[in-house]
C-alpha positions in Angstrom: -0.1 0.1 -0.4 2.9 2.4 0.8 4.6 2.0 -2.5 1.3 2.3 -4.5 0.4 5.5 -2.7 4.1 7.0 -3.0 3.9 6.2 -6.9 0.5 7.8 -7.2 -0.8 4.1 -8.4 -3.6 4.2 -5.6 -5.1 7.6 -4.6 -7.1 6.7 -1.8 -9.5 9.2 0.2 -9.5 7.6 3.3 -8.0 4.5 4.9 -9.0 1.8 7.4 -6.3 -0.3 8.6 -6.6 -3.6 10.8 -3.5 -4.9 12.6 -0.5 -2.7 11.4 2.4 -4.6 12.0 4.9 -2.2 13.1 7.8 -5.0 14.1 7.7 -6.7 11.0 7.8 -3.8 8.8 11.1 -2.7 11.0 12.5 -6.3 10.0 12.2 -5.4 6.4 13.2 -1.8 6.9 9.9 -0.2 6.6 9.0 2.7 8.7 5.4 2.5 9.0 4.9 4.7 12.1 7.0 7.6 9.9 4.7 6.6 7.1 1.3 6.7 8.7 2.1 10.0 10.5 2.7 11.7 7.2 -0.8 10.5 5.6 -2.7 13.5 4.7 -6.4 11.7 4.3 -8.7 10.5 6.9 -7.0 7.3 8.0 -8.6 4.8 10.9 -6.4 2.5 12.7 -8.1 -0.6 14.5 -5.5 -2.7 16.6 -6.1 -5.3 18.9 -5.2 -4.4 22.4 -2.8 -7.4 22.7 -1.8 -7.8 19.2 1.7 -9.7 19.0 2.5 -7.5 15.8 2.5 -4.3 17.7 0.1 -3.9 21.1 -2.6 -1.2 20.6 -0.9 1.1 23.3 2.4 1.0 21.8 1.1 1.8 18.6 -0.8 4.7 19.8 2.0 6.3 21.9 4.4 5.8 18.7 1.8 7.6 16.2 1.3 10.8 18.5 -2.3 10.4 17.0 -3.4 13.5 19.4 -1.0 15.8 17.2 -2.3 14.3 13.8 -5.6 16.0 12.1 -5.7 12.8 9.7 -5.1 10.0 12.0 -7.3 8.0 14.6 -6.5 4.9 16.5 -8.9 2.8 18.0 -8.3 -0.1 20.2 -10.0 -3.5 20.0 -10.7 -5.8 22.4 -8.1 -9.0 21.0 -5.4 -10.7 22.0 -4.0 -12.2 18.3 -3.5 -10.8 15.0 -7.0 -11.9 13.5 -9.4 -9.2 12.4 -12.4 -11.0 11.7 -15.2 -9.2 13.6 -16.5 -7.8 10.7 -19.6 -6.1 12.4 -17.1 -4.3 14.7 -15.0 -3.0 12.1 -17.9 -1.9 10.0 -19.1 0.1 13.3 -16.2 1.6 13.9 -15.8 2.7 9.8 -19.1 4.1 10.6 -18.1 6.0 13.4 -15.4 7.2 11.8 -16.8 8.4 8.6 -20.2 9.5 9.6 
């Protein structure tokens, strides 16, 4: 997604991201925190409280969401990296966009 948006192949007007894998991205030399912080489109990040890829509290702290007019991060009650509660995702999207 990062490469597609930077090369203007995709020009999304908004994003919803579930389970941002900060640790994995760092292992391949990608700085997702910097990329997310630089986005200038409405972006909702849904992160499980105990996601092994990056716990929600750690992600929220790293992103400085209070300083961004575009970025919102919400904590979901979850312990893994599975994001298959589509009703919960849809409800959060509805609240974010409307």
